KOLSE-712625 format. One line per 2 residues: their letters; for each residue x negated, y negated, z of C-alpha. Coordinates in nm, 3 decimals, padded with zeros to 5 digits. Example, Ala and Ser with C-alpha at 12.3 -4.5 7.8 and 13.67 -1.06 7.14 Angstrom:
residues 2
as	-01.230/00.450/00.780  -01.367/00.106/00.714 .
This chain:
residues 549
xx	-10.090/-14.920/09.190  -10.155/-14.969/08.832 .
xx	-10.516/-14.768/08.869  -10.322/-14.491/09.022 .
xx	-10.071/-14.513/08.742  -10.343/-14.493/08.462 .
xx	-10.549/-14.204/08.673  -10.224/-13.993/08.670 .
xx	-10.165/-14.097/08.300  -10.513/-13.986/08.187 .
xx	-10.513/-13.673/08.409  -10.169/-13.559/08.223 .
xx	-10.358/-13.652/07.881  -10.631/-13.441/07.949 .
xx	-10.428/-13.144/08.109  -10.235/-13.153/07.792 .
xx	-10.522/-13.147/07.551  -10.679/-12.832/07.721 .
xx	-10.954/-12.982/07.951  -11.205/-13.245/07.923 .
xx	-11.433/-13.096/07.638  -11.156/-13.100/07.402 .
xx	-11.040/-13.414/07.530  -11.404/-13.576/07.428 .
xx	-11.326/-13.427/07.065  -11.015/-13.651/07.054 .
xx	-11.197/-13.935/07.188  -11.480/-13.909/06.943 .
xx	-11.262/-13.859/06.670  -11.050/-14.165/06.772 .
xx	-11.389/-14.365/06.780  -11.488/-14.265/06.425 .
xx	-11.131/-14.357/06.306  -11.194/-14.685/06.460 .
xx	-11.498/-14.759/06.320  -11.390/-14.663/05.941 .
xx	-11.071/-14.882/05.988  -11.314/-15.186/06.134 .
xx	-11.551/-15.111/05.844  -11.275/-15.111/05.567 .
xx	-11.139/-15.417/05.719  -11.455/-15.632/05.661 .
xx	-11.596/-15.405/05.371  -11.835/-15.613/05.108 .
xx	-11.650/-15.738/04.801  -11.836/-15.488/04.582 .
xx	-11.644/-15.198/04.745  -11.398/-15.068/04.530 .
xx	-11.118/-15.131/04.736  -10.861/-14.906/04.494 .
xx	-11.082/-14.593/04.522  -11.177/-14.640/04.891 .
xx	-10.842/-14.757/05.028  -10.665/-14.423/04.933 .
xx	-10.938/-14.244/05.093  -10.966/-14.406/05.411 .
xx	-10.574/-14.398/05.459  -10.602/-14.007/05.400 .
xx	-10.875/-14.000/05.639  -10.660/-14.161/05.887 .
xx	-10.335/-13.967/05.834  -10.548/-13.641/05.833 .
xx	-10.681/-13.745/06.176  -10.350/-13.837/06.293 .
xx	-10.268/-13.479/06.184  -10.516/-13.322/06.397 .
xx	-10.427/-13.532/06.720  -10.067/-13.414/06.679 .
xx	-10.166/-13.043/06.644  -10.399/-13.058/06.953 .
xx	-10.106/-13.215/07.118  -09.863/-12.936/07.013 .
xx	-10.061/-12.640/06.965  -10.399/-12.702/07.143 .
xx	-10.599/-12.368/07.125  -10.433/-12.255/06.795 .
xx	-10.601/-12.573/06.640  -10.932/-12.537/06.820 .
xx	-10.970/-12.206/06.621  -10.949/-12.402/06.306 .
xx	-11.270/-12.572/06.381  -11.468/-12.456/06.088 .
xx	-11.213/-12.563/05.836  -11.187/-12.912/06.012 .
xx	-11.555/-12.936/06.000  -11.549/-12.861/05.624 .
xx	-11.271/-13.141/05.556  -11.489/-13.396/05.775 .
xx	-11.787/-13.321/05.548  -11.594/-13.351/05.242 .
xx	-11.464/-13.689/05.367  -11.812/-13.788/05.461 .
xx	-11.918/-13.706/05.105  -11.648/-13.870/04.923 .
xx	-11.684/-14.199/05.125  -12.081/-14.165/05.049 .
xx	-12.017/-14.136/04.679  -11.787/-14.411/04.684 .
xx	-11.977/-14.678/04.878  -12.328/-14.659/04.693 .
xx	-12.429/-14.310/04.732  -12.768/-14.345/04.875 .
xx	-12.727/-14.678/04.974  -12.403/-14.616/05.158 .
xx	-12.417/-14.624/05.546  -12.155/-14.323/05.588 .
xx	-12.452/-14.108/05.560  -12.448/-14.159/05.946 .
xx	-12.166/-13.954/05.977  -12.326/-13.620/05.915 .
xx	-12.540/-13.666/06.252  -12.199/-13.702/06.427 .
xx	-12.080/-13.411/06.251  -12.389/-13.179/06.309 .
xx	-12.450/-13.288/06.649  -12.079/-13.175/06.738 .
xx	-12.130/-12.829/06.559  -12.450/-12.787/06.729 .
xx	-12.345/-12.877/07.065  -12.012/-12.703/07.085 .
xx	-12.077/-12.424/06.854  -12.443/-12.328/06.904 .
xx	-12.776/-12.413/06.765  -12.764/-12.169/06.456 .
xx	-12.420/-12.331/06.350  -12.566/-12.690/06.379 .
xx	-12.884/-12.595/06.191  -12.673/-12.422/05.928 .
xx	-12.446/-12.738/05.892  -12.731/-12.962/05.888 .
xx	-12.918/-12.789/05.610  -12.585/-12.740/05.418 .
xx	-12.474/-13.120/05.473  -12.834/-13.231/05.364 .
xx	-12.797/-13.034/05.040  -12.465/-13.167/04.979 .
xx	-12.586/-13.533/05.045  -12.836/-13.480/04.813 .
xx	-12.619/-13.375/04.507  -12.373/-13.639/04.582 .
xx	-12.639/-13.924/04.635  -12.896/-13.801/04.325 .
xx	-12.751/-14.053/04.056  -12.838/-14.328/04.309 .
xx	-13.142/-14.199/04.460  -13.449/-14.413/04.314 .
xx	-13.799/-14.270/04.318  -13.896/-14.487/04.609 .
xx	-13.586/-14.355/04.845  -13.710/-13.967/04.867 .
xx	-13.889/-14.063/05.171  -13.567/-14.187/05.333 .
xx	-13.396/-13.888/05.228  -13.652/-13.669/05.374 .
xx	-13.635/-13.854/05.698  -13.283/-13.861/05.693 .
xx	-13.273/-13.484/05.639  -13.532/-13.419/05.892 .
xx	-13.362/-13.642/06.161  -13.035/-13.448/06.084 .
xx	-13.202/-13.109/06.142  -13.367/-13.244/06.469 .
xx	-13.039/-13.332/06.583  -12.894/-12.997/06.533 .
xx	-13.199/-12.863/06.716  -13.183/-13.108/07.011 .
xx	-12.823/-13.120/07.093  -12.832/-12.717/07.030 .
xx	-13.099/-12.671/07.269  -12.936/-12.905/07.514 .
xx	-12.593/-12.744/07.483  -12.759/-12.431/07.574 .
xx	-12.920/-12.543/07.874  -12.618/-12.708/07.974 .
xx	-12.448/-12.369/07.926  -12.673/-12.159/08.147 .
xx	-12.649/-12.456/08.408  -12.264/-12.433/08.397 .
xx	-12.267/-12.053/08.402  -12.506/-12.079/08.714 .
xx	-12.281/-12.350/08.868  -11.975/-12.149/08.789 .
xx	-12.150/-11.838/08.961  -12.250/-12.032/09.270 .
xx	-11.907/-12.167/09.269  -11.776/-11.809/09.222 .
xx	-11.990/-11.729/09.553  -11.892/-12.003/09.746 .
xx	-11.532/-11.954/09.709  -11.606/-11.578/09.807 .
xx	-11.799/-11.665/10.104  -11.543/-11.940/10.205 .
xx	-11.248/-11.690/10.155  -11.462/-11.435/10.353 .
xx	-11.494/-11.725/10.641  -11.131/-11.809/10.627 .
xx	-11.041/-11.422/10.625  -11.242/-11.389/10.953 .
xx	-11.101/-11.708/11.076  -10.761/-11.609/11.035 .
xx	-10.799/-11.220/11.145  -10.915/-11.365/11.480 .
xx	-10.649/-11.300/11.772  -10.752/-11.592/11.968 .
xx	-10.625/-11.925/11.842  -10.900/-12.155/11.650 .
xx	-10.886/-12.541/11.610  -11.135/-12.744/11.447 .
xx	-11.140/-13.125/11.481  -11.346/-13.394/11.295 .
xx	-11.550/-13.679/11.464  -11.191/-13.870/11.479 .
xx	-11.045/-13.578/11.671  -10.809/-13.488/11.359 .
xx	-10.727/-13.142/11.268  -10.903/-12.990/11.002 .
xx	-10.912/-12.633/11.083  -10.600/-12.426/11.217 .
xx	-10.606/-12.050/11.217  -10.324/-11.820/11.127 .
xx	-10.323/-11.698/11.503  -10.213/-12.056/11.611 .
xx	-09.965/-12.080/11.327  -09.772/-11.751/11.430 .
xx	-09.823/-11.775/11.803  -09.678/-12.128/11.828 .
xx	-09.458/-12.151/11.535  -09.651/-12.455/11.396 .
xx	-09.790/-12.430/11.035  -10.110/-12.532/10.921 .
xx	-09.966/-12.788/10.695  -09.781/-12.964/10.962 .
xx	-10.119/-13.019/11.155  -10.397/-13.078/10.918 .
xx	-10.528/-13.426/10.890  -10.314/-13.547/11.187 .
xx	-10.466/-13.659/11.521  -10.481/-13.394/11.781 .
xx	-10.333/-13.570/12.060  -10.077/-13.750/11.851 .
xx	-09.948/-13.423/11.750  -09.984/-13.233/12.064 .
xx	-09.868/-13.539/12.341  -09.819/-13.320/12.613 .
xx	-10.201/-13.238/12.629  -10.254/-13.586/12.722 .
xx	-10.024/-13.577/13.022  -10.160/-13.231/13.114 .
xx	-10.492/-13.378/13.155  -10.708/-13.208/12.864 .
xx	-10.746/-13.540/12.669  -11.035/-13.621/12.946 .
xx	-11.170/-13.302/12.915  -11.204/-13.329/12.535 .
xx	-11.317/-13.704/12.560  -11.609/-13.601/12.757 .
xx	-11.736/-13.366/12.503  -11.710/-13.661/12.236 .
xx	-11.887/-13.899/12.454  -12.179/-13.656/12.460 .
xx	-12.160/-13.571/12.843  -12.142/-13.201/12.779 .
xx	-12.196/-12.973/12.459  -11.926/-12.702/12.579 .
xx	-11.648/-12.668/12.843  -11.446/-12.392/12.969 .
xx	-11.106/-12.441/13.109  -10.936/-12.160/13.247 .
xx	-10.547/-12.091/13.356  -10.443/-12.419/13.184 .
xx	-10.059/-12.482/13.197  -09.943/-12.608/12.888 .
xx	-09.598/-12.699/12.732  -09.614/-12.646/12.383 .
xx	-09.389/-12.796/12.083  -09.162/-12.504/12.028 .
xx	-09.266/-12.202/12.248  -09.209/-12.330/12.590 .
xx	-09.475/-12.326/12.870  -09.760/-12.113/12.850 .
xx	-10.084/-12.022/13.010  -10.436/-12.079/12.835 .
xx	-10.798/-12.020/12.853  -10.931/-12.315/12.671 .
xx	-11.290/-12.310/12.547  -11.459/-12.586/12.319 .
xx	-11.797/-12.681/12.191  -11.935/-12.957/11.985 .
xx	-12.010/-12.947/11.635  -12.334/-13.119/11.498 .
xx	-12.494/-13.206/11.183  -12.852/-13.164/11.075 .
xx	-12.945/-13.460/11.218  -12.774/-13.385/11.552 .
xx	-12.503/-13.627/11.510  -12.163/-13.524/11.633 .
xx	-11.931/-13.399/11.343  -11.644/-13.276/11.550 .
xx	-11.543/-13.002/11.780  -11.446/-12.638/11.803 .
xx	-11.146/-12.525/12.024  -11.094/-12.148/12.108 .
xx	-10.761/-12.091/12.247  -10.684/-11.773/12.440 .
xx	-10.342/-11.720/12.527  -10.277/-11.532/12.872 .
xx	-09.931/-11.585/12.931  -09.819/-11.257/12.923 .
xx	-10.162/-11.126/13.148  -10.059/-11.378/13.423 .
xx	-09.707/-11.277/13.391  -09.788/-10.928/13.446 .
xx	-10.054/-11.027/13.719  -09.794/-11.225/13.892 .
xx	-09.525/-10.911/13.847  -09.780/-10.670/14.020 .
xx	-09.859/-10.922/14.303  -09.478/-10.967/14.327 .
xx	-09.418/-10.612/14.359  -09.730/-10.528/14.610 .
xx	-09.587/-10.812/14.830  -09.209/-10.686/14.796 .
xx	-09.320/-10.343/14.902  -09.520/-10.445/15.192 .
xx	-09.273/-10.696/15.309  -08.997/-10.448/15.253 .
xx	-09.138/-10.178/15.486  -09.187/-10.450/15.746 .
xx	-08.830/-10.598/15.691  -08.673/-10.264/15.739 .
xx	-08.817/-10.206/16.076  -08.770/-10.563/16.188 .
xx	-08.420/-10.553/16.050  -08.310/-10.242/16.219 .
xx	-08.475/-10.342/16.544  -08.313/-10.704/16.559 .
xx	-07.957/-10.578/16.405  -07.840/-10.393/16.727 .
xx	-07.934/-10.648/16.977  -07.797/-10.931/16.775 .
xx	-07.477/-10.742/16.739  -07.430/-10.708/17.106 .
xx	-07.512/-11.093/17.175  -07.272/-11.185/16.891 .
xx	-06.983/-10.922/17.053  -07.058/-11.083/17.401 .
xx	-07.041/-11.453/17.278  -06.709/-11.362/17.107 .
xx	-06.573/-11.226/17.407  -06.691/-11.517/17.629 .
xx	-06.531/-11.749/17.378  -06.211/-11.577/17.432 .
xx	-06.226/-11.581/17.815  -06.359/-11.983/17.785 .
xx	-06.063/-12.049/17.594  -05.805/-11.844/17.829 .
xx	-05.948/-12.001/18.123  -05.930/-12.333/17.985 .
xx	-06.325/-12.420/18.092  -06.478/-12.759/17.977 .
xx	-06.513/-12.841/17.639  -06.898/-12.901/17.651 .
xx	-06.925/-12.545/17.775  -06.692/-12.407/17.485 .
xx	-06.915/-12.622/17.232  -07.231/-12.460/17.353 .
xx	-07.053/-12.110/17.303  -06.962/-12.179/16.933 .
xx	-07.327/-12.314/16.877  -07.452/-11.991/16.991 .
xx	-07.202/-11.788/16.805  -07.284/-11.968/16.472 .
xx	-07.671/-11.910/16.514  -07.617/-11.530/16.624 .
xx	-07.417/-11.484/16.311  -07.683/-11.675/16.108 .
xx	-07.951/-11.401/16.249  -07.711/-11.143/16.172 .
xx	-07.677/-11.261/15.798  -08.068/-11.273/15.798 .
xx	-08.090/-10.910/15.909  -07.829/-10.832/15.655 .
xx	-08.047/-10.982/15.385  -08.363/-10.814/15.519 .
xx	-08.205/-10.479/15.487  -08.085/-10.545/15.117 .
xx	-08.412/-10.666/15.044  -08.586/-10.341/15.205 .
xx	-08.326/-10.114/15.082  -08.387/-09.790/14.841 .
xx	-08.114/-09.793/14.585  -07.878/-09.516/14.622 .
xx	-07.624/-09.641/14.388  -07.502/-09.410/14.108 .
xx	-07.662/-09.540/13.770  -07.423/-09.504/13.463 .
xx	-07.368/-09.677/13.153  -07.293/-10.060/13.218 .
xx	-07.122/-10.313/12.989  -07.332/-10.629/13.092 .
xx	-07.073/-10.840/12.962  -06.827/-10.636/13.175 .
xx	-07.029/-10.745/13.478  -07.035/-11.089/13.348 .
xx	-06.660/-11.100/13.351  -06.598/-10.924/13.686 .
xx	-06.828/-11.189/13.819  -06.665/-11.472/13.694 .
xx	-06.323/-11.360/13.843  -06.478/-11.391/14.172 .
xx	-06.652/-11.750/14.126  -06.505/-11.933/13.823 .
xx	-06.210/-12.058/14.011  -06.404/-12.218/14.287 .
xx	-06.637/-12.359/14.043  -06.378/-12.513/13.810 .
xx	-06.216/-12.646/14.141  -06.537/-12.823/14.224 .
xx	-06.560/-12.985/13.855  -06.819/-12.744/13.726 .
xx	-06.748/-12.597/13.375  -06.855/-12.239/13.297 .
xx	-06.959/-12.179/12.928  -06.951/-11.809/12.792 .
xx	-07.183/-11.701/12.525  -07.171/-11.318/12.526 .
xx	-07.274/-11.125/12.203  -07.008/-10.879/12.094 .
xx	-07.248/-10.627/11.964  -07.420/-10.604/12.307 .
xx	-07.548/-10.239/12.376  -07.491/-10.063/12.733 .
xx	-07.760/-10.039/12.991  -07.806/-09.765/13.245 .
xx	-07.768/-09.920/13.598  -07.609/-09.984/13.884 .
xx	-07.297/-10.203/13.826  -07.253/-10.340/14.192 .
xx	-07.618/-10.416/14.209  -07.639/-10.597/13.882 .
xx	-07.335/-10.796/13.988  -07.543/-10.889/14.300 .
xx	-07.795/-11.052/14.088  -07.567/-11.241/13.878 .
xx	-07.356/-11.371/14.180  -07.705/-11.487/14.335 .
xx	-07.825/-11.670/14.004  -07.479/-11.840/13.965 .
xx	-07.456/-11.952/14.316  -07.758/-12.108/14.293 .
xx	-07.694/-12.280/13.978  -07.349/-12.398/14.104 .
xx	-07.547/-12.556/14.432  -07.777/-12.801/14.208 .
xx	-07.504/-12.879/13.936  -07.313/-13.186/14.023 .
xx	-06.940/-13.228/13.964  -06.871/-13.274/13.594 .
xx	-07.167/-13.077/13.485  -07.174/-12.730/13.326 .
xx	-07.316/-12.382/13.370  -07.401/-12.162/13.061 .
xx	-07.391/-11.776/13.087  -07.542/-11.608/12.769 .
xx	-07.590/-11.252/12.697  -07.753/-11.130/12.358 .
xx	-07.996/-10.853/12.207  -08.347/-10.941/12.249 .
xx	-08.481/-11.041/11.901  -08.835/-10.975/12.014 .
xx	-08.804/-10.654/12.148  -08.557/-10.381/12.004 .
xx	-08.361/-10.186/12.278  -08.358/-10.455/12.508 .
xx	-08.068/-10.715/12.611  -08.099/-11.052/12.766 .
xx	-07.884/-11.206/13.040  -07.928/-11.565/13.098 .
xx	-07.797/-11.844/13.330  -07.853/-12.194/13.268 .
xx	-07.794/-12.494/13.439  -07.843/-12.859/13.412 .
xx	-07.949/-12.953/13.732  -08.268/-13.137/13.858 .
xx	-08.515/-12.845/13.768  -08.795/-12.696/13.958 .
xx	-09.130/-12.868/14.032  -09.376/-12.702/13.818 .
xx	-09.594/-12.643/14.144  -09.325/-12.437/14.340 .
xx	-09.210/-12.253/14.047  -09.443/-11.960/14.068 .
xx	-09.295/-11.902/14.432  -08.926/-11.882/14.367 .
xx	-08.917/-11.475/14.390  -09.115/-11.505/14.696 .
xx	-08.939/-11.363/15.003  -08.817/-11.629/15.265 .
xx	-08.924/-11.928/15.035  -08.651/-12.155/15.013 .
xx	-08.596/-12.539/14.935  -08.240/-12.511/15.084 .
xx	-08.199/-12.649/15.431  -07.980/-12.339/15.557 .
xx	-08.114/-12.082/15.281  -08.298/-11.747/15.382 .
xx	-08.516/-11.729/15.100  -08.387/-11.383/15.004 .
xx	-08.145/-11.433/14.749  -08.384/-11.420/14.457 .
xx	-08.623/-11.173/14.590  -08.344/-10.931/14.643 .
xx	-08.254/-10.994/14.288  -08.617/-10.944/14.155 .
xx	-08.588/-10.605/14.350  -08.265/-10.490/14.169 .
xx	-08.407/-10.582/13.816  -08.711/-10.395/13.879 .
xx	-08.525/-10.092/13.996  -08.367/-10.103/13.649 .
xx	-08.708/-10.125/13.488  -08.622/-10.471/13.371 .
xx	-08.765/-10.840/13.413  -08.652/-11.167/13.562 .
xx	-08.810/-11.492/13.459  -08.735/-11.867/13.536 .
xx	-08.795/-12.168/13.288  -08.743/-12.512/13.417 .
xx	-08.805/-12.850/13.309  -08.796/-13.113/13.572 .
xx	-08.474/-13.347/13.507  -08.340/-13.115/13.261 .
xx	-08.242/-12.821/13.427  -08.332/-12.444/13.475 .
xx	-08.275/-12.129/13.302  -08.320/-11.749/13.453 .
xx	-08.340/-11.473/13.204  -08.295/-11.120/13.313 .
xx	-08.417/-10.865/13.066  -08.284/-10.500/13.074 .
xx	-08.365/-10.214/12.878  -08.051/-10.052/12.708 .
xx	-07.976/-09.690/12.697  -08.124/-09.638/12.365 .
xx	-08.449/-09.771/12.438  -08.597/-09.454/12.602 .
xx	-08.650/-09.652/12.930  -08.592/-09.457/13.239 .
x	-08.411/-09.598/13.521 .
């Protein structure tokens, strides 16, 4: 914890001083300030403290002023570097003069000044400062320069010049390398941006996983299609983030890739319950990511969403099925309708005669069984005719909210009596549709009747209308129950003719509803979660949509 606080503090200071290079100047000056202070504290007795003390104090105050200016106005102060250099040289010369001249150790300060000037401001400036400082040092130290010390002076001047040359050359090499690194970084950044643009422009979803199955790549298609932002998933475990994939069996497929049992896989028409967009159908492809030595570094997953394609295929298959069965049903219903009508009439006459002649009860019961089943056959043939019919109803402007209210007048009283609550959520600004009001009412009656049969007493059914936010010019009518839901394995078959899970059902109600909605150029869909209920959604084009009904 203390280390993190220190790191953050250092980062703030470096940022405040305008970067590491300027921070280095601050640190060097602070070290010089500390060295001068320590030297003064332990200075020899022969040092004239009355003369040196004010000079050292002046240098301390001057350095503190430099620190304050760098803190408040960093770059403005940096521009005064030449003036600061002259003041530093002046202080160094004054200290040399007051602490023994040629014998003073403060000639070492010139190496630091020349080195910094050469390193930060170029070779020529460094050499110029070295020559100027050597001459100034000679003038200041001349009175104390003994004949045998000229060799020392020559060596000091030569080393000073070599310091300028060495650090200047080093600075130029470093500058070129820094420029090369900056150029490479820029090219790398551009390349990464280009790869990212390609990554994000792909229409298929892309997920990249590391060796621990954590998400390290998530392209724009994944975020937009499934409403899960990149920052929500990066660094998180793939299956912890999307637990449904484990239940749906995908974990074993991916684990086999990580175990090295395969290098790639392809899973077609995979049914997946997403976090926010409901159930989708996907084609999944994956391949292993390997390093230079062949070690597994992760995996790349390509997700193709074929939900709409599968729905369209299902719709086409359903339409073809309905067309073929419609022709067959029409003929069958007409052939059966007349005989069953005669049978029903004769049974009714026989029941009347049986009651008049007081025939045995067993005989009367048998006739009643025959009558009930004959009526059931008649009901089925009526459903077949409805299913196979060609709509001849007049199309006109229809207010779907009005259809809902008219239908509830027929059903709400009985449902309320059975303990079922009907909740309306009707949009007030709903656009009208062009259609057959009676046919649309038949669809709603079928949906509400089915919802009632699976809703226990005390439950509720929600009827909602709204504009389709994803498709301007369309409206949605939905019926939601809180029943046991529809098992996933039979969900695709609910609109098939004659498919039913009810003991006495004909399997024609939803098929007829499907046909009516298709005649209105609309769609009908079902969403169900076992144990949580079912929602049927009817989408219809409005008068302003341009669709022809």
